C-alpha positions as CSV (number, residue, x, y, z in Angstrom):
1,X,-16.4,14.8,23.9
2,X,-12.7,14.0,23.4
3,X,-13.5,13.0,19.9
4,X,-14.6,16.6,19.0
5,X,-11.2,17.9,20.3
6,X,-9.0,15.4,18.5
7,X,-7.0,17.6,16.3
8,X,-5.2,14.9,14.3
9,X,-8.6,13.4,13.4
10,X,-10.1,16.7,12.3
11,X,-7.0,17.6,10.4
12,X,-7.0,14.4,8.5
13,X,-10.8,14.6,7.7
14,X,-10.7,18.2,6.7
15,X,-7.6,17.6,4.5
16,X,-9.6,15.0,2.5
17,X,-12.4,17.5,1.9
18,X,-9.9,20.3,1.1
19,X,-8.0,18.1,-1.4
20,X,-11.2,16.9,-3.1
21,X,-12.5,20.5,-3.3
22,X,-9.4,22.0,-4.9
23,X,-9.4,19.2,-7.6
24,X,-12.3,21.1,-9.4
25,X,-10.4,24.5,-9.9
26,X,-7.1,22.7,-10.7
27,X,-8.8,20.7,-13.3
28,X,-10.5,23.8,-14.6
29,X,-7.1,25.6,-14.9
30,X,-5.7,22.7,-16.9
31,X,-8.7,21.9,-19.1
32,X,-10.9,25.0,-19.0
33,X,-13.7,22.6,-18.2
34,X,-15.6,22.4,-14.8
35,X,-16.1,18.8,-13.6
36,X,-18.0,18.6,-10.4
37,X,-17.8,14.8,-10.3
38,X,-14.1,15.3,-9.1
39,X,-15.5,16.2,-5.7
40,X,-16.3,12.5,-5.1
41,X,-13.9,10.7,-7.5
42,X,-10.7,8.8,-6.9
43,X,-7.5,9.8,-8.6
44,X,-6.5,13.3,-9.7
45,X,-4.5,16.2,-8.5
46,X,-3.9,16.4,-5.5
47,X,-4.2,12.9,-3.9
48,X,-6.7,13.2,-1.0
49,X,-5.4,9.9,0.4
50,X,-1.9,11.5,0.6
51,X,-3.4,14.7,2.0
52,X,-5.2,12.9,4.7
53,X,-2.4,10.7,6.0
54,X,0.3,13.5,5.9
55,X,-2.1,15.8,7.7
56,X,-2.7,13.1,10.3
57,X,1.0,12.5,10.7
58,X,1.8,16.2,10.9
59,X,-1.0,16.8,13.4
60,X,0.2,13.9,15.6
61,X,3.8,15.3,15.4
62,X,2.5,18.7,16.6
63,X,0.5,17.0,19.4
64,X,3.0,14.4,20.6
65,X,6.4,15.4,19.1
66,X,8.6,13.9,16.4
67,X,10.1,11.4,18.8
68,X,6.8,9.9,19.8
69,X,5.6,6.4,19.1
70,X,2.2,7.7,17.7
71,X,4.1,9.9,15.2
72,X,6.3,6.9,14.1
73,X,3.1,4.8,13.5
74,X,1.3,7.5,11.5
75,X,4.4,8.3,9.5
76,X,4.9,4.7,8.5
77,X,1.2,4.4,7.7
78,X,1.4,7.6,5.5
79,X,4.3,6.1,3.6
80,X,2.4,2.8,2.9
81,X,-0.7,4.7,1.8
82,X,1.2,7.0,-0.5
83,X,3.2,4.1,-2.0
84,X,-0.1,2.2,-2.6
85,X,-1.8,5.3,-4.1
86,X,0.9,5.7,-6.7
87,X,1.7,2.0,-7.2
88,X,-0.9,-0.7,-6.9
89,X,-4.0,1.4,-7.3
90,X,-2.5,3.1,-10.3
91,X,-1.6,-0.1,-12.0
92,X,-5.1,-1.4,-11.4
93,X,-6.4,1.7,-13.1
94,X,-4.2,1.0,-16.1
95,X,-5.4,-2.5,-16.3
96,X,-9.0,-1.3,-16.2
97,X,-8.3,0.9,-19.2
98,X,-6.9,-2.1,-21.2
99,X,-9.8,-4.2,-20.2
100,X,-12.2,-1.5,-21.2
101,X,-10.6,-1.3,-24.7
102,X,-10.8,-5.1,-24.9
103,X,-14.5,-5.0,-23.9
104,X,-15.2,-2.2,-26.5
105,X,-13.5,-4.3,-29.2
106,X,-15.5,-7.3,-28.2
107,X,-18.7,-5.4,-28.3
108,X,-17.8,-4.1,-31.8
109,X,-17.3,-7.7,-32.9
110,X,-20.7,-8.7,-31.4
111,X,-22.4,-5.8,-33.2
112,X,-21.3,-7.4,-36.5
113,X,-23.1,-10.6,-35.7
114,X,-26.8,-11.5,-36.2
115,X,-27.2,-12.3,-32.6
116,X,-26.2,-8.8,-31.6
117,X,-28.4,-7.1,-34.2
118,X,-31.5,-8.9,-32.9
119,X,-31.1,-7.7,-29.3
120,X,-32.9,-4.7,-28.0
121,X,-31.0,-1.5,-27.1
122,X,-31.7,-2.2,-23.4
123,X,-30.2,-5.7,-23.6
124,X,-27.1,-4.3,-25.4
125,X,-26.6,-1.6,-22.8
126,X,-26.8,-4.2,-19.9
127,X,-23.8,-6.0,-21.5
128,X,-21.6,-3.0,-21.7
129,X,-19.7,-2.7,-18.4
130,X,-16.9,-0.2,-18.0
131,X,-14.4,-0.5,-15.1
132,X,-13.3,2.6,-13.3
133,X,-9.9,3.6,-14.7
134,X,-9.0,6.5,-12.5
135,X,-8.0,4.6,-9.3
136,X,-4.5,5.6,-8.5
137,X,-2.2,8.6,-8.7
138,X,0.8,9.7,-10.6
139,X,3.8,10.3,-8.4
140,X,3.4,14.1,-8.7
141,X,-0.2,13.8,-7.6
142,X,0.9,11.8,-4.5
143,X,3.6,14.4,-3.7
144,X,1.3,17.4,-3.9
145,X,-1.3,15.5,-1.9
146,X,1.2,14.9,0.8
147,X,2.4,18.5,0.7
148,X,-1.2,19.6,0.8
149,X,-1.8,17.6,4.0
150,X,1.3,18.9,5.8
151,X,0.5,22.5,5.0
152,X,-3.2,22.0,5.8
153,X,-2.3,20.6,9.3
154,X,0.2,23.4,10.0
155,X,-2.3,26.1,8.9
156,X,-5.1,24.5,11.1
157,X,-2.7,24.2,14.1
158,X,-1.8,27.9,13.7
159,X,-5.4,29.0,13.4
160,X,-6.4,27.0,16.5
161,X,-3.4,28.3,18.6
162,X,-3.4,31.9,17.6
163,X,-2.1,33.8,20.6
């Protein structure tokens, strides 16, 4: 039963869901288009990874104090995850975009050959594979994801401990 009462765990999990949920209205405000696929996608504003790890670190700080070893561990963990979200994963997404363009160019070249023309539409579609391009985050998305997580954990703590 201790698992059900683990505030840092629930703060982190709920921060993920909250960050994913608010991606839809934020996207709508920017583009005037509703995209429900954002509920389960990577990338976008705010970063749910950043929200989760900062909510975790904030909740641990509230539970054990800023001078505790568990807070130090979660703070360092949060920094590494946020760095990775804006760095390595973003670069992988940019590389995927370049590879997708190369693949499209290659497919166009194939279309101009007799071999390609003789293939069925089903065979052609099987050969076209696009990589996921939205893997990482812009620094601003990581920042607001982190801010979301901190605020989310503080709000949850306040709601749980209302006098």
